[in-house]
Every structure is written in C-alpha cells, then in structure tokens.
Residue, then its C-alpha position, 0 to 999 in steps of 0.5 A: m778917361t781921366s782917373k780919380m787920382e789924376n783929378k786929385r792931383r790936378k786940384v793939388q798941384g795948383a795950390p796958391p802960395q800960403k803961409i804955414f806955422i810949424i807947431e812941432d819938430c819934424e820926425r824922420r821916417q822911411n817909406k816902404d822902399g827905405q826912402p827917408f821923409g819928414i812928418a810934422h804939423a802946422l797951421a796954415s793961412s788957408t784955413n785961417f791958422s785955426e786947423v792943424h794940417c799934416l806935413i809930408i816933407q821931402d828928405s831934402l827940406m827936413e833940415k829947413i823946417k824948424n818948430e815955431n817958424f813961419y814960412l811962405i810955401t809955393i809949388y806944393q801939393f794940397l791934398d783933399d784931406g788937408t795934408i800938405r806935401l812939400t816936394k823937391e820943387t817946393k819953395l820955402l821962404e821965411t816970413g813974418r808972424p801973423m795972428i795965430n789961434q793959440e788955443v788950437i796950438r795948446r789943444w794940439r800940444d797938450p790934449l785933455a786926458i780921457r779914459v781909455s774907453e773914450v779913445e773909441t769915440k775919437n777919430k783916426g788922427d785925433r790927439v789924446s792924452v790917457k791915464g792908466t796902469i802899465i800892464k806890459v812893456t816890451s823891449i825895443l823892437e827894431t827892424e831896418k826901417s823902424k824902431r818901436r816899443l809896445i805898451e799895454l795900458e789899462d784903465d777901464k779898458l785895455i789899449q796898446i800904445k806904440l812908441w816909435g823912433q826916439k820915443s821907444n826910449l821911453n820905458p815906464l815900469e810894469g805896474e806903474t799908474v802913468l799919464f801919457k801925454c800927446l798920443v795919436v789915435d789909430i784905427y786898423r781893421n776896427t781896432f783902436s790903438l795909440n801912436s807916439t807923436s814927437l810930443t809924447s811924453y809920460q809921468v808917473v801918477q801917485d794915486d795908489e789905493a789902500i786895500q785890505g781883505v781876505v784873498e778869496a781866489a788866486s791863479f798862478e800862471d806864467e803869463g801873469n798872476t791874479i788874485f780875487i779880493q774885495e770883489l776885485m780881480l787884481r793882477v799881481p807882480a811875481d815878487v809880490m805874489d811870492t810874498i803872499f803865497p811863498l809856497g806857490s799855492f793858494v792858502e785859504g783864509t790869507n788876509i793881506e794889506g797893501k796898495r793897488a793902482g787900478s787893477t794891479l796890486k803893486s805892494v803888500t805891507r802885511v800877510t796874515t795866514p790862518e795859522q797866524n790868526p788867534 
C-alpha cells in the first residue's frame, strides 16, 4: 500500500519549471542534526506572483540566491502547503523580470501594526508588526545550533518575541515603548508568540503620558516593583522606585508626578511626601 508521504512526494517531484522572485535575504539555519540550510521567501509564477511562498534551500544553493532576483527553477519539490524546496538536484537559472504584484511585497516586508491581543486572530506564519512596552529583555542565549534573545512585550496583553541569529543583536531597553516591524506569528500548544524574520527591526516610540497623583499601594518584589495610582497598576524600574520610596517601604500619602509608557512608570519629576505637604 502506498503511504501518504509517498503520495505527497510523488505529487511534488514532478513539479513543472517555474519562475520565482526572491523578496528577502536568505537566512542560514541548522536542522536537528546540525546540517545548514537556508530559508527565504519568494513570489512564484505558479500562483501568478500574488502569493508568498516559503523557500527551503539546500546548503550549496544559499550563496546563489539573491534578494530582488528572478530565477527559473527546475527539479525542485513543491509541497502541499505551498513551500518550495530547492535540493542539490535543483537547477537555478537567472531569467527576465515579469510583472509582479508590488502590493503583495509591500505587505510582506512592512505589515501593518496591530495590538498584541490581535495576534491571536492571526494564523501561524502570518507577518505582523506590533507596538508595546518592553517588559523584559534576556541576554543572548546561545547553543551549538542556535542563538536567540527573548523579549516580553506588553500592550493590552503580554507576548514573547524571539529574536534569532543575527537579529538577537537587537537589544531594546526595558521600559521603552517600541514598534517591532516584520515579525512572524508562531503557535505552540495553543500559545502565541512572535519570531524574528530577516527583515525584523524596531524603533523607539516617543509617546509617554504624564501621570500625577497619590500612590495608593506599592509592592517591593525581587522580580519587579509595582505601584497602584489613578486606577492603574504600573511596573516601576528599581531606580525609579528608589526615588519614590528611598527607604524601601510604602509611605502613605506619597504624591508623584512623572511619565509612563503603557503600563510602565518610566520616570518621576516630583515626589511629595505627607511631611512635605503644608
């Protein structure tokens, strides 16, 4: 009896020659056995250059694949999910430039920004941009096969961003409000997260809001300080908390003026304690 995998392979091995247009730089990765391969994305003539296809690229072909170039490919695998696998048998020929849908490329390279909570309305593999406040940034985590940095970003919800490879060198500061551009949605065991792509970047957004009022409650914890003010629960960096409560304990009636970004109190410009009030 023929297996499903054999059926699938028989379908893709006979894929006819087609043209592809590379729309981003090739990323070098390693499989579980430590063997290198490349990942890129392209438009393809099989879908009238209107859909983005993932390319899995054999090691020996990685140096030949260039962003913004057209190629005619033969002897490749075309998987059921639209992925194009270039193997060591694949023939890669440069070719002329047909008409392509520039709007598809624009949306792929610079997706519209959405709220963190909206990520859960997306499918695995969708590209998004998100804006929020940096809650936590790890150091670079490196193994023999991977290099990554983990970031927790909060807007109306908290989400983890994984920066892989060279993108792990991006290092935003905790407490900053940033716009992360061109991330890809991942779903594992019903948990959503975001991974970097070769086009991922970020920019600091200057949209701090003024806040003033009496601190109604405070928490002094090793994993992070918080205060409750004006019906808001705000995270407070250690140096800012020391300015508000220099003795490390809550003082009732403490009034502050400062700036917040999202749910983080970034700075205080004035602190008044009950003893200082007339």
